[in-house]
N, C-alpha and C positions, 0 to 999 in steps of 0.2 A: 271806538264807531268802528264797524264790517268796514275794510275797504277792499276794493279791487285796483289794481295798480295797473297802470298802462305806460308802456315804454317800450323803447326796443335797444338803443345803441349803450356803449359801455357808459357813457355822460349820464345815463340814467341810474345807472347802478347805485351810485351813493346814495341816492334820494329812497331808491326801494331799500338799500340797507337801513336808513335810518326809521323807516316806517316802520319795517320789522323789529327794529330795537327799542319802539316806543311802547312804554307802558300804557299807553291809554288806547293804543287801536289795533286790530287785527288785520293784518292783509290775507284774505281770504282766497284770494285767485288772482291772477295778473294777466294783463292782455298784451301780446305782444306781435310783431309783423312775424309772417311764417317763415319757416326756414329758407337761407337763400344760399347759391352756389358761391364759394369762396376758394382762394388758393388756385394753385396751378392746374389740380385736379378737378375744379371745380365740383367738389362734394358739397351736399347740402349741409349747412353748419346751423344749429341754433343761436339765437339772438345772445350776446352777452344778458340780457334780462332775462330769459329763458332758462339760460344756465344758471343763473344764481337764485330764480325762484325753483328751480328744479333740485337744487340744492339743498334748498330752505324747506323741502316738501312741499311746496306751496301750487296748488292747480295750476295749470298754463294754458291759455287758450289763445288760439292762432288764427283769427278767422283771415280768409282772404281780403272781405271786405265785412267792414263792421255792421253793415246793414243785413248781413245772411242771417235769415229766421233761426236757424240752428244757434248762432251765438246771442242773439238777443234774448233768445228761450233759455238760455242756460244763465245768462246774467239776470235775468227776472227770477230764476231759481234761486240764484245765490242771495238775491235781493240785498245789494250793497247799500251802506250809509251815503257812503261818497266814493267817487274814483279818484283820485289824483293821478294826475298825469304829466309825464316829463319824456318829449322827444319821441311820442309813439310813431308818428311818421303816417296818420291815414287819417282823412276827414270824419268827423264821426256824425252821423244822420241823426236827425232829431228824435227818431225812434230809441235811440241809445241814450241820447243825452236826457231822455225823461225819465229812465228808470230809478237811477239812484235819488234817495229822497233828498240830498244837497247837492245834486249835479256833479259834474264833473270839474274840477280844478287844476288847472294847469300850471306848473311852474315854467317861466318863458325866461331866457336869459338877455331879459334887454329893460330898462326903465320904460315901461308902457307909457304912452302911446307910439314912443320910438322906436323903431326896428321891429315891426312886425312883420312875421315871415319865417322862412324856414332857416335863415342863415343870420340869426340876429348879430352873434359875436364878431361873424368874417365882417359883415358890415360896418362894424362899430370901430374896427382895426382900420379898414380900408377908408373910413371915413376921418380916420385922425380924432376920435373922440377920447377925450382926456378921463372922464368918468361914463361907466356902465353900469350894469347891476341885475338885478334877476325882479321878477315880478311872480305872484300868485294870483289868477284871475278865473273867473267863473267861465267856463266856456260856454258861447252860443255860436250860431250858425255863422258868424261872421268872421272873417280873419283875423284872431287875436284881437278881438274888440270888446270881451265881457269887461265886466266891474271888477277892479281888482283890489283884492283883499290886503296884499303887503308888497314890500319892496326893499329891497337892501342894496347899496351901492358897494362898488368896486373900482378903485383906480385902474386905468389901463396904463400900464409902464411901458416906457420908450421901446423896450426891445421885446415886447410880448409878441408872440404868434398868437393865432386863434386858438391856437392847442393849449398853449399855456394859460389864456385867461378863460376858456372855457373849461379848463380843468377847475381852477379857482372858485368858479362860480357854479360848478356842478357840486363841489363840497359844501360851500356856502349855502349854496339855495336848500340844500336838502335840509338843514336845519329851520328854515324858512318854511318851508313845505310842512313840515311836522307842527311847527307854532299854525300855521294856518288851519290844519285840522283839529290843533286843541281848540282854536277860537272858535269855528264853526261847530264844533263838539259842546262847548258851552254858552255859546249863543253869544261872546264877549267880541267877535270880530264880524263888522259889515262890509259888504263891498262896494265901494264907492266908483260910480261910473268914471269911465275916462274922458279926461278933454278932449272937445272937437280939433284945439290946436296942436301943433306938434307930430302930428303922425309921420312918419317915415316908414317905408317898405325895404325888407329884407328877403328878395328872393333867393332862391339856392344862387350858388356861384358855380356857372358850369365852366367845362374845362377852358372854352374860347376866352371867355372873361378873365382867365388866369395868365394868358399870354403876356408877355411883358413887352411896352413901348417905350423904347431904349431913348425916345426924344424926349420923354416926360421927364421932370425934374425929377432928381435924385429922391426928394421927400417921397414921391408918389411911387415910385418903383421899391422903395423899400415897404411902404403900406403893401402893396400888392403881395410881396415876399411874404411879408409877416402873416399878412391875411388870408393866404390862401393854403399857409400851412397849418395843420399837415395836409389837408384835403381843401379842395382839388390839385392843390401844386402849382405854384407860378412855373412858367417855362417860356423857353426862349428856344432858338433853332441854334446849332452850330455844325458846320459841315453837311448841312440837310436832315439832320436828325434832332429830333427833339431833346433838351437838357432843362431839367428839373433845377428849380434854385429854390434850396431848402432855407439858407440862412446869408444875411448881409449885413455890412456894417458901411456906415459912412466912413468916407476917405476926404471929408472937406480939409482937412488939415495935410493933406499932400498937394501943397499948391504947384510942385513941380510936374504933376500928370495933368498933362492938357488933353484929354482922351475925347475924341467925337464920339456921338451916342453909339453904342454898341462896341467899340473898339476895344481892344484888351491889352492891359502891359500886366508882363508878367518880372516877377521877383522870384529869390530862390524860398521865399515862406508865405507869399502873398500873391493874389489875381485879383486886378482892379477891373473895372468894365466903366467905360464913359456912357455919362446920360445926357439930359438937355440942360442940366446945371453942372455939380462938381461929381466925380467918379465915385462909384460904391465899390468895397472891398467884397467879392463872392468867399463866404466862408463855407459854406456846404452845399455841394451840387450832387445830383443823381442822373447819370447819363442813361440813356435809352437802352431798358436790359440790365442794368447794372443797381449794382446796391450804392446807396449814398456814402460819399467819400470826401474828404477834404478838397476844397477847392484848387489847394495848391498840388496835392497828387494828380486830380485829374488831369491838371496842367501840363505837370511832367509827364503822364502818361500819352498825350495826344501829339505833344509836342508843337503849339501853339506857333504858326509863321507870321512873320510880319505882314503886317494888313489885313490879319483875319479879324473877324469879328462876330459877335452875336447878332443874331436875328437877320444874316443876309438872305437866308433862303427860307421860305415856308414850307 
């Protein structure tokens, strides 16, 4: 089939690569978000999908809004059979949805109807799901509500961050997306409506959502740290400045540590923080304006004083 691929971030690149490598399909164009400012100089930078498409010599379309008539006209000229989508980042109007003969097919990183929305992997980690997965479905005007072509499952490991889990799903899901294109082309695959039960929503995780509540149980704090890594990054306050929390580990075995929520205990090799249950060991942190570092190195540098705690001042 003639395909127009829509995607923007790095997580969409494995699927684009898999489709380019497919013997049965031709990626004739890519749709991605416009170049965006990045880095300290705020220089405009093309999306990872745009960069990969340009390397492969594929036409790149960057509409500010996919309802723009120039974009729709070019899409009609290209006349794709199907438009596979991975993390494109913009709502598609009906005028665009109606152009390809087989519609737009999204690779979504959850087992639909669970975790419809922008941040399915983060919400799966935050909720403590033991199993998640990926689904391919026909895009319609509702939020991730279209009929499903195929699914795969993935175990959520106890130490997984959202970044770890998303990376595995991106590579596994690329094979699912190619298989879905194959099945649509040869007519062996039919989309099945999603069940009405089990719908959960996964809105974007905002920075304020990632603030750690040290009065919460250690299990909850650990999920926030892992679920918000790498973005937007769990955080707390120390000496009036934000401190990002990159990773942590359970310290339940340290019965001798009786720490109040947010209270700190420092040894030569480790830093412990109190929660609403047992303490957590802080493993990697990122002080405001600095690079990530081991928590023990951070503690030595700031010389934590007796009685200081995390989250004291907002």
